[in-house]
N, C-alpha and C positions, 0 to 999 in steps of 0.2 A: 504493501500500500504507499503510495508516495506520501510525502508531507501535509500536501494540501488536502488529501482525501482521509490523512489520520484526523487533520485540525477541525472539517467537517464535519465526520462523524464523531469526534469529541464533544462539540457543540451541539449535534442532535442530541446524544445522549446524554449533556448534561440538563437540555432546556427540555426534554422529554418525561425526564424524571422527576418535574415538580410539577402542582396541580396551578391551575389558570384560571382565570373566569371564563375563559370560551370555550377550553379543554379539561374537563374534569380527570378524564383518562389519562394517566401519566403516560400512557403508550402513543399517545396522541401528538402529531406535529401543531406545533402554535402561529396560527394565523389569524389578527387581528384587525379588521381595514378601521381608517380612522373613525367613520362613522359605528363600529361596534364597539368603540371603548365606551366604558359605563362608568362615570363617574358619579362616588358618594361621600357623603359625610365621613372626616375624618376623626378619631375619640379625640386626638391628640389636639385639634382644633375644630372645638363643636359648633363655632361661628365663623366660618371662611374657609380655608383651602378644601378640598375636594380630593380624594384618590381614586386610581381606580389602577387595581394590581392587574399586570399584565401576563407576570409567571411568577411561580414561586408562593411560599408563605413568608411575609415579612417576620412574624410572632415566632419561625421557627427557624434553628441552624439551616444554614445552607443559602442558598443564590434567590435572589428575588429581584423582579424588577417594575418598579411603579409608575404612574404618571400621578403629577400632582398639578391641580387647576387652581392657583392663586387670583383671587380678587382683584381689581383696581383698589389701590388707595387701603393697603393693609401693611402694618408693620408686624414683623415677628421678630420678638424680643431674643436677646441671647438664648442658645440652647447647645448641647451636644447631644451626639447620637453614638452608642456603644458598635455599631457595624466594623467589623473587620475591615472591611472595602466600600467604599461610598464613592462612585460615578456619578456625577450631575451633566445632563447635557440641557440647555433652554430650546425649548419647541417652539415658544411663540411669546411676544412680546420682551420688554426689557428686566429683567431682575435687577434689584441693586442690592449688594450684597458685601460683607466684608467678616473678618475674622475679629474675635475679641470678646470679651467677658463684660461689656456696657454697650451699650447702645450709642453711637456715636455718628448722626445722618453724614457728618462733614470726612468719615471713611467710606461710606458705600461706593461700591464702584458699578457702572453698568456693565451688564450681563447680556447682550442683544441676543437675540435667536441664533443658534448654531454657536453656541459658546458652550465648551467644555471645559468642567471644570473636577478634582476633586477636593471629597472633605475626609479630613484626618480623622481617627477615631478619636471620640472625646474631645474634639479640640470646638472649644466656644464659637460661635457664628451668629449672624443675625441679618435680615434680610428686609426690604419693603418695595412694594410695588407704588407706582404712580398712576397713571390714567389710563392704564390698560391692564386686561389680565394677564396672566402669564401661564404658561405651561411647561413644567421641564418634567424630564424622565431622568429615574435613578437605576442604576443597576448595584445593588449590594449584597453584603453576606451578612446575614442575618443570625441571630435575631436582633430585630432594631428596637428603637425605645428612645424616648425624648425626654431630657433632662435638660431645664429650666434652671440658669444660673442662678435668678432670686425667683423662688418659691411663687412669689405673688405673682408673676408674670405667667404663670402656667394657664392658659384660658381654662384648661380641665378644671380648675378650681373656681371659677366664675360663675 
């Protein structure tokens, strides 16, 4: 088997082994068209961003991918995640983003559609949207979670 064939076989094996919104049978190949993506409320953000699990289960160990739709004019206070690997691509809109344990609007950097970034495990970060909704897609190795630096900022407690 050539290197390319081994790589593709590995990808198929990786993603065929996790449950997804469109294919509950772990032996199925995943294909989700843009109009088939189903966003729902996220318990980490009761009023605001919505998520769509594309593959895997973010609450369990292993790979997963989700899309997050963040409404316009939303500030996400400093928080971190325990994921081993977390890679984010901005699919639409512009996300204003920075690392740090205190929110500082002056530090926000615009991440336009097409931008790719990584979030290191446990590193605090914060974000904001302006006049448009933003959709990001992330690939990570779970289980995931969200820990706010200031517990009073945690929207689950409001």
